C-alpha positions in Angstrom: 107.9 115.3 118.7 107.6 112.2 116.5 104.9 110.6 118.6 102.7 113.8 118.6 100.2 112.3 116.2 99.6 109.3 118.5 99.4 111.6 121.6 96.8 113.7 119.8 94.8 110.6 118.7 94.6 109.3 122.3 93.6 112.7 123.7 90.8 113.0 121.1 89.6 109.5 120.6 89.5 108.1 124.2 87.2 110.8 125.7 84.8 110.5 122.8 84.8 106.8 123.0 84.1 106.7 126.7 81.2 109.1 126.2 79.7 107.0 123.4 77.6 104.7 125.6 76.1 107.8 127.4 74.8 109.7 124.4 71.2 109.1 123.1 70.7 106.2 120.8 69.7 108.5 117.9 73.1 110.3 118.2 75.3 107.3 118.9 75.6 106.3 115.2 76.8 109.7 114.1 79.2 109.9 117.0 80.5 106.5 116.2 81.3 107.5 112.6 83.0 110.6 113.9 85.3 108.3 115.8 85.8 106.1 112.8 86.8 109.3 110.9 89.5 110.1 113.5 90.8 106.5 113.2 90.8 106.8 109.4 92.9 110.0 109.6 95.5 108.3 111.7 95.7 105.3 109.3 95.9 107.6 106.3 98.7 109.6 107.8 100.8 106.5 107.9 99.8 105.5 104.3 100.5 108.9 102.9 103.8 109.2 104.8 104.9 106.0 103.1 104.0 107.3 99.7 105.7 110.6 100.5 109.0 108.7 101.3 108.7 106.5 98.2 108.2 109.5 95.9 111.2 111.4 97.2 109.2 113.8 99.5 107.6 115.5 96.5 104.6 116.9 98.5 102.9 118.7 95.7 102.9 115.6 93.5 101.7 113.4 96.3 98.9 115.7 97.4 97.5 116.1 93.9 97.8 112.5 92.6 98.1 110.1 95.6 96.4 111.4 98.7 93.0 112.0 96.9 92.9 108.3 96.1 94.2 106.9 99.4 92.1 109.2 101.6 88.8 108.7 99.7 89.2 104.9 99.5 90.0 104.5 103.1 87.2 106.9 104.2 84.7 105.1 102.0 85.4 101.6 103.3 83.4 102.0 106.6 80.5 103.6 104.7 80.4 100.8 102.2 80.4 98.2 105.0 77.6 100.0 106.8 75.6 100.2 103.6 75.8 96.6 102.7 75.8 95.0 106.2 73.6 97.2 108.4 71.4 99.7 106.5 71.0 101.4 103.1 68.7 104.1 104.5 69.5 107.3 102.6 69.3 109.7 105.5 71.4 107.4 107.8 74.1 106.9 105.1 74.3 110.6 104.4 74.6 111.7 108.0 77.0 108.9 108.9 79.3 109.5 106.0 79.3 113.2 106.6 80.2 112.7 110.2 83.1 110.4 109.2 84.5 113.1 106.9 84.2 115.7 109.7 86.0 113.4 112.1 88.8 112.9 109.6 89.1 116.6 109.0 88.9 117.5 112.7 91.9 115.2 113.5 93.9 116.4 110.4 93.3 120.1 111.2 94.2 119.7 114.9 97.4 117.9 114.0 98.5 120.5 111.5 97.6 123.2 114.0 99.8 121.7 116.8 102.8 120.8 114.6 102.7 124.1 112.6 101.6 126.6 115.3 103.9 129.3 114.2 102.6 129.2 110.6 98.9 129.3 111.2 96.5 132.2 111.3 92.9 133.2 111.4 92.8 133.0 107.6 94.3 129.5 107.8 91.6 128.4 110.3 88.8 129.8 108.1 90.1 128.0 105.0 90.6 124.7 106.9 87.2 124.9 108.5 85.0 126.2 105.7 87.0 124.7 102.8 89.2 121.7 103.4 87.2 120.2 106.2 84.0 120.6 104.3 85.6 119.1 101.2 86.4 115.9 103.2 82.9 115.7 104.5 81.3 116.3 101.1 83.4 113.6 99.3 82.5 110.9 101.9 78.9 112.0 102.1 78.5 111.8 98.3 79.7 108.1 98.5 77.2 107.4 101.3 74.3 109.1 99.6 75.1 107.3 96.3 75.3 103.9 98.0 71.6 104.2 99.0 70.9 103.9 95.3 73.6 101.4 94.3 72.6 99.0 97.1 69.1 98.7 95.7 70.3 98.1 92.1 72.3 94.8 92.0 73.5 95.5 88.4 75.1 98.7 89.6 77.0 97.1 92.5 80.5 97.1 90.9 80.3 99.9 88.4 78.2 102.1 90.7 80.6 101.7 93.7 83.6 102.3 91.5 81.9 105.4 90.0 81.2 106.8 93.4 84.8 106.3 94.6 86.1 107.8 91.3 83.8 110.8 91.7 85.1 111.6 95.2 88.7 111.1 94.2 88.4 113.4 91.2 86.6 116.1 93.3 89.3 115.8 96.0 92.1 116.0 93.4 90.6 119.0 91.7 90.3 120.8 95.0 93.9 120.1 96.0 95.2 121.3 92.6 93.1 124.5 92.8 94.1 125.5 96.3 97.8 124.8 95.5 97.8 127.0 92.4 99.5 130.4 92.6 96.9 132.5 90.8 93.3 133.4 91.3 92.2 129.8 90.8 93.2 129.0 94.4 90.4 131.3 95.6 87.9 129.3 93.5 89.3 126.2 95.2 88.6 127.7 98.6 84.9 128.4 97.8 84.3 125.2 95.8 83.2 123.1 98.8 80.7 125.8 99.9 79.4 126.1 96.4 78.7 122.4 96.6 77.4 122.3 100.1 74.9 125.2 100.2 72.7 124.0 97.3 72.6 120.4 98.6 71.6 121.6 102.1 68.9 123.8 100.7 67.6 120.9 98.6 67.6 118.6 101.7 65.7 121.1 103.8 63.1 121.5 101.1 62.7 117.8 100.8 62.4 117.4 104.6 59.7 120.2 104.7 57.8 118.6 101.8 57.9 115.2 103.6 56.6 116.7 106.8 53.8 118.4 104.9 52.9 115.1 103.3 52.8 113.3 106.6 50.7 116.1 108.1 48.2 115.9 105.2 47.8 112.2 105.8 
């Protein structure tokens, strides 16, 4: 069904949007970015579809050279706007950007599941959940976290923002190339997001505990 992506968008977006005013204020920002991520996924599906048609439906070429750029740029735009207009708080930017990436991946995974139901499996779900979805969140979160530094350094505005976008695009592109390889490298691609995610989470937990100890000592 050609309208399936719009049907899925309405079914996912509308209930979450209606519940937004009812959630606690502390959670509302994260949920709003989750919704923005879903919107970004719908927009990117149209953009990537256009490039796919222009490049003769060469899916492998598009997913390794085009989609990393289009997806990371479009995902980063709301984060950049939030950083420069609303707040450059590091914790807020990190959680908001991560939520945006998760919203994007949630919509993308669900659409692939519905349209390719006969080809999916438990292994597919594990890879999409722990690998691809995490990759999307990590790339966007890296931009958000980096913007908390760039925003405070005016001389880094242009080059810093460009560097953050380039970093996320390269990471995304490397991931796509690895998981599409035919040898053992694809397995390294599958675990690459986890190898990035786990040390970062451990570092953040340690920083949070140290901050709490400092506050308690005062």
